[in-house]
N, CA, C and O of each residue as an XYZ file, in Angstrom:
348
protein
N     -92.344    208.187   -104.863
C     -91.147    208.099   -104.340
C     -91.307    207.580   -102.809
O     -92.263    207.945   -102.124
N     -90.290    206.691   -102.314
C     -90.446    206.226   -101.001
C     -89.020    205.663   -100.704
O     -88.175    205.473   -101.579
N     -88.852    205.424    -99.416
C     -87.451    205.041    -98.809
C     -87.686    203.613    -98.604
O     -88.812    203.118    -98.566
N     -86.600    202.971    -98.475
C     -86.391    201.385    -98.218
C     -86.980    201.295    -96.665
O     -87.670    200.337    -96.319
N     -86.678    202.269    -95.856
C     -87.283    202.204    -94.388
C     -88.786    202.400    -94.477
O     -89.487    201.789    -93.671
N     -89.359    203.210    -95.400
C     -90.853    203.375    -95.135
C     -91.389    202.144    -96.015
O     -92.494    201.725    -95.672
N     -90.813    201.546    -97.027
C     -91.367    200.430    -97.596
C     -91.399    199.223    -96.556
O     -92.395    198.520    -96.389
N     -90.213    199.067    -95.887
C     -90.274    197.824    -94.816
C     -91.223    197.991    -93.849
O     -91.729    197.013    -93.297
N     -91.619    199.457    -93.493
C     -92.693    199.503    -92.428
C     -94.082    199.095    -92.933
O     -94.937    198.671    -92.156
N     -94.307    199.245    -94.366
C     -95.498    199.000    -94.873
C     -95.680    197.550    -95.307
O     -96.773    197.157    -95.715
N     -94.524    196.684    -95.215
C     -94.430    195.211    -95.771
C     -95.590    194.512    -94.984
O     -95.760    194.623    -93.770
N     -96.428    193.715    -95.909
C     -97.525    192.806    -95.365
C     -96.852    191.722    -94.325
O     -95.701    191.304    -94.448
N     -97.720    191.357    -93.331
C     -97.262    190.362    -92.618
C     -97.037    189.169    -93.244
O     -97.784    188.683    -94.093
N     -95.943    188.650    -92.811
C     -95.375    187.289    -93.519
C     -94.754    187.639    -94.840
O     -94.735    186.764    -95.706
N     -94.222    188.873    -95.099
C     -93.516    189.066    -96.235
C     -91.984    189.258    -95.809
O     -91.672    190.143    -95.012
N     -91.198    188.535    -96.282
C     -89.895    188.419    -95.834
C     -88.766    189.206    -96.588
O     -87.651    189.417    -96.111
N     -89.223    189.641    -97.908
C     -88.386    190.134    -98.922
C     -88.780    191.544    -99.393
O     -89.985    191.783    -99.329
N     -88.039    192.447    -99.822
C     -88.215    193.556   -100.354
C     -88.141    193.401   -101.773
O     -87.029    193.245   -102.278
N     -89.242    193.423   -102.543
C     -89.280    193.145   -104.053
C     -89.229    194.503   -104.816
O     -89.898    195.500   -104.547
N     -88.376    194.371   -105.751
C     -88.300    195.602   -106.722
C     -88.035    195.155   -108.184
O     -87.547    194.045   -108.395
N     -88.321    195.926   -109.109
C     -88.044    195.737   -110.497
C     -87.505    197.005   -111.076
O     -88.014    198.119   -110.954
N     -86.183    196.633   -111.854
C     -85.592    197.548   -112.380
C     -85.637    197.572   -114.221
O     -85.606    196.558   -114.918
N     -85.703    198.731   -114.639
C     -85.639    198.952   -116.106
C     -85.400    200.509   -116.139
O     -85.486    201.292   -115.193
N     -85.093    200.761   -117.398
C     -84.885    202.267   -117.755
C     -86.146    202.886   -118.146
O     -86.186    204.109   -118.279
N     -87.277    202.100   -118.362
C     -88.451    202.719   -118.648
C     -89.406    202.413   -117.675
O     -89.571    201.246   -117.318
N     -90.135    203.456   -117.149
C     -91.237    203.266   -115.967
C     -92.365    202.455   -116.631
O     -92.827    201.474   -116.048
N     -92.837    202.859   -117.891
C     -93.841    202.122   -118.446
C     -93.803    200.557   -118.621
O     -94.758    199.786   -118.534
N     -92.351    200.229   -118.912
C     -92.142    198.848   -118.985
C     -92.193    198.085   -117.788
O     -92.599    196.923   -117.793
N     -91.768    198.726   -116.662
C     -91.886    198.113   -115.406
C     -93.307    198.037   -114.786
O     -93.595    197.070   -114.081
N     -94.154    198.968   -115.012
C     -95.575    199.018   -114.778
C     -96.335    198.080   -115.364
O     -97.379    197.782   -114.785
N     -96.009    197.425   -116.590
C     -96.768    196.662   -117.408
C     -96.189    195.137   -117.347
O     -96.723    194.235   -117.992
N     -95.140    194.946   -116.582
C     -94.466    193.694   -116.853
C     -95.230    192.572   -116.111
O     -95.754    192.755   -115.012
N     -95.257    191.563   -116.689
C     -95.996    190.419   -116.194
C     -95.281    189.701   -114.984
O     -95.890    188.906   -114.268
N     -94.032    190.007   -114.807
C     -93.297    189.609   -113.467
C     -93.873    190.178   -112.166
O     -93.543    189.815   -111.037
N     -94.673    191.007   -112.436
C     -95.405    191.510   -111.085
C     -96.680    190.876   -110.842
O     -97.284    191.189   -109.817
N     -97.158    190.059   -111.608
C     -98.525    189.344   -111.444
C     -98.628    188.883   -110.136
O     -99.377    189.394   -109.303
N     -97.762    187.757   -109.892
C     -97.803    187.005   -108.737
C     -97.548    187.683   -107.379
O     -98.021    187.252   -106.328
N     -96.810    188.716   -107.470
C     -96.583    189.559   -106.307
C     -97.716    190.547   -106.108
O     -98.004    190.942   -104.978
N     -98.339    190.936   -107.150
C     -99.509    191.657   -106.884
C    -100.687    190.837   -106.255
O    -101.423    191.278   -105.372
N    -100.772    189.636   -106.794
C    -101.895    188.795   -106.261
C    -101.599    188.560   -104.728
O    -102.553    188.422   -103.961
N    -100.387    188.515   -104.293
C     -99.975    188.314   -102.932
C    -100.293    189.610   -102.128
O    -100.366    189.577   -100.899
N    -100.468    190.673   -102.797
C    -100.685    191.996   -102.144
C     -99.334    192.646   -101.714
O     -99.293    193.498   -100.827
N     -98.193    192.191   -102.405
C     -96.842    192.789   -102.180
C     -96.600    194.037   -102.675
O     -97.080    194.152   -103.803
N     -96.088    194.948   -102.311
C     -95.777    196.220   -102.913
C     -94.348    196.018   -103.553
O     -93.400    195.551   -102.921
N     -94.290    196.419   -104.873
C     -92.926    196.345   -105.740
C     -92.407    197.732   -105.893
O     -93.171    198.617   -106.280
N     -91.064    198.004   -105.594
C     -90.567    199.172   -105.717
C     -89.975    199.387   -107.318
O     -89.013    198.747   -107.741
N     -90.596    200.231   -107.990
C     -90.069    200.451   -109.437
C     -88.891    201.345   -109.263
O     -88.929    202.437   -108.695
N     -87.837    200.788   -109.803
C     -86.477    201.302   -109.918
C     -85.968    201.717   -111.286
O     -85.430    200.840   -111.961
N     -86.076    203.010   -111.806
C     -86.123    203.322   -113.251
C     -84.898    204.260   -113.408
O     -84.739    204.749   -114.527
N     -84.074    204.553   -112.498
C     -82.942    205.201   -112.760
C     -81.788    204.549   -113.169
O     -81.722    203.371   -112.817
N     -80.818    205.007   -113.842
C     -79.577    204.203   -114.439
C     -78.908    203.558   -113.264
O     -78.341    202.468   -113.341
N     -79.006    204.337   -112.081
C     -78.029    203.787   -110.865
C     -78.667    202.572   -110.163
O     -77.999    201.744   -109.543
N     -79.976    202.525   -110.300
C     -80.946    201.455   -109.376
C     -80.363    200.191   -109.636
O     -80.094    199.469   -108.676
N     -80.095    199.765   -110.958
C     -79.729    198.343   -111.179
C     -78.373    198.009   -110.408
O     -78.184    196.921   -109.863
N     -77.347    199.165   -110.417
C     -76.165    198.766   -109.721
C     -76.555    198.905   -108.128
O     -75.928    198.188   -107.348
N     -77.373    199.625   -107.703
C     -77.635    199.730   -106.092
C     -78.219    198.460   -105.749
O     -77.753    197.862   -104.779
N     -79.274    197.909   -106.473
C     -79.694    196.498   -106.265
C     -78.679    195.553   -106.065
O     -78.544    194.913   -105.021
N     -77.947    195.456   -107.077
C     -76.687    194.509   -107.190
C     -75.739    194.412   -105.868
O     -75.211    193.363   -105.498
N     -75.606    195.675   -105.215
C     -74.584    196.020   -104.268
C     -75.164    195.976   -102.970
O     -74.524    195.501   -102.032
N     -76.428    196.471   -102.811
C     -77.155    196.519   -101.487
C     -77.407    195.144   -100.965
O     -76.932    194.866    -99.863
N     -78.149    194.178   -101.667
C     -78.457    192.935   -101.411
C     -79.423    192.843   -100.326
O     -80.280    191.961   -100.391
N     -79.390    193.731    -99.228
C     -80.442    193.717    -98.179
C     -80.565    194.983    -97.436
O     -79.690    195.847    -97.488
N     -81.752    195.111    -96.679
C     -81.955    196.140    -96.042
C     -82.787    195.743    -94.708
O     -83.790    195.034    -94.780
N     -82.296    196.252    -93.501
C     -83.006    195.939    -92.354
C     -83.328    194.401    -92.252
O     -84.476    194.042    -91.992
N     -82.360    193.535    -92.446
C     -82.352    192.091    -92.445
C     -83.524    191.532    -93.422
O     -84.150    190.489    -93.234
N     -83.659    192.250    -94.277
C     -84.734    191.791    -95.508
C     -83.952    191.811    -96.787
O     -83.466    192.861    -97.206
N     -83.824    190.672    -97.412
C     -83.357    190.694    -98.894
C     -84.140    191.517    -99.847
O     -85.361    191.568    -99.997
N     -83.100    192.213   -100.520
C     -83.675    192.968   -101.681
C     -83.614    192.011   -103.014
O     -82.603    191.536   -103.531
N     -84.969    191.865   -103.421
C     -85.017    190.789   -104.347
C     -85.512    191.569   -105.854
O     -86.619    192.092   -105.977
N     -84.620    191.537   -106.794
C     -85.009    192.013   -107.919
C     -85.728    190.981   -108.886
O     -85.117    190.018   -109.348
N     -87.015    191.229   -109.155
C     -87.849    190.414   -110.101
C     -87.203    190.342   -111.542
O     -87.617    189.534   -112.373
N     -86.289    191.120   -111.770
C     -85.671    190.970   -113.235
C     -84.552    190.197   -113.112
O     -84.140    189.743   -114.179
N     -83.866    189.877   -112.014
C     -82.801    189.085   -111.872
C     -83.149    187.556   -111.580
O     -82.580    186.610   -112.126
N     -84.025    187.471   -110.769
C     -84.571    186.033   -110.365
C     -85.914    185.696   -110.839
O     -86.722    186.584   -111.112
N     -86.164    184.557   -110.941
C     -87.470    184.078   -111.258
C     -88.214    183.759   -109.864
O     -87.665    183.196   -108.917
N     -89.549    184.208   -109.887
C     -90.272    184.032   -108.762
C     -91.244    182.903   -108.889
O     -92.012    182.847   -109.849
N     -91.230    182.042   -107.985
C     -91.972    180.673   -108.147
C     -93.051    180.759   -106.901
O     -92.661    180.974   -105.754
N     -94.231    180.600   -107.179
C     -95.309    180.788   -106.360
C     -95.391    179.389   -105.479
O     -95.050    178.329   -106.005
N     -95.786    179.432   -104.326
C     -95.772    178.306   -103.651
C     -97.130    178.341   -102.790
O     -97.533    179.505   -102.773
N     -97.864    177.603   -102.167
C     -98.972    177.657   -101.389
C     -98.896    178.732   -100.355
O     -99.769    179.579   -100.160
N     -97.650    178.602    -99.646
C     -97.551    179.237    -98.400
C     -96.841    180.612    -98.465
O     -96.980    181.499    -97.623
N     -96.086    180.675    -99.537
C     -95.139    181.843    -99.585
C     -94.560    181.969   -100.854
O     -94.436    180.920   -101.487
N     -94.147    183.089   -101.412
C     -93.631    183.424   -102.675
C     -92.037    182.994   -102.246
O     -91.450    183.471   -101.274
N     -91.475    182.003   -103.172
C     -90.099    181.630   -102.911
C     -89.300    182.233   -104.123
O     -89.779    182.329   -105.253
N     -88.232    182.568   -103.827
C     -87.288    183.101   -104.768
C     -86.202    181.849   -105.216
O     -85.583    181.212   -104.364
N     -86.082    181.620   -106.550
C     -85.206    180.602   -106.990
C     -84.488    180.921   -108.104
O     -84.896    181.788   -108.877
N     -83.294    180.228   -108.314
C     -82.555    180.587   -109.613
C     -82.944    179.600   -110.694
O     -82.466    179.702   -111.824
């Protein structure tokens, strides 16, 4: 368990977004292929597995001037310089 504040303090230099993944099953999020590129970049991903989390991610949008990005809602496209989020 962690807070968004603690996550933001641990963010890797150059990381602009807070990454999370939502599902009802922790085992599903742990084994998701959606995490591969983020792990390669050394980015921490929040596992949000409570029923309320999907609603929270949809409503919160950002924390501490950092966008909250759900890897289940947007596709992540790798770029040489940075991970870009696109629809």
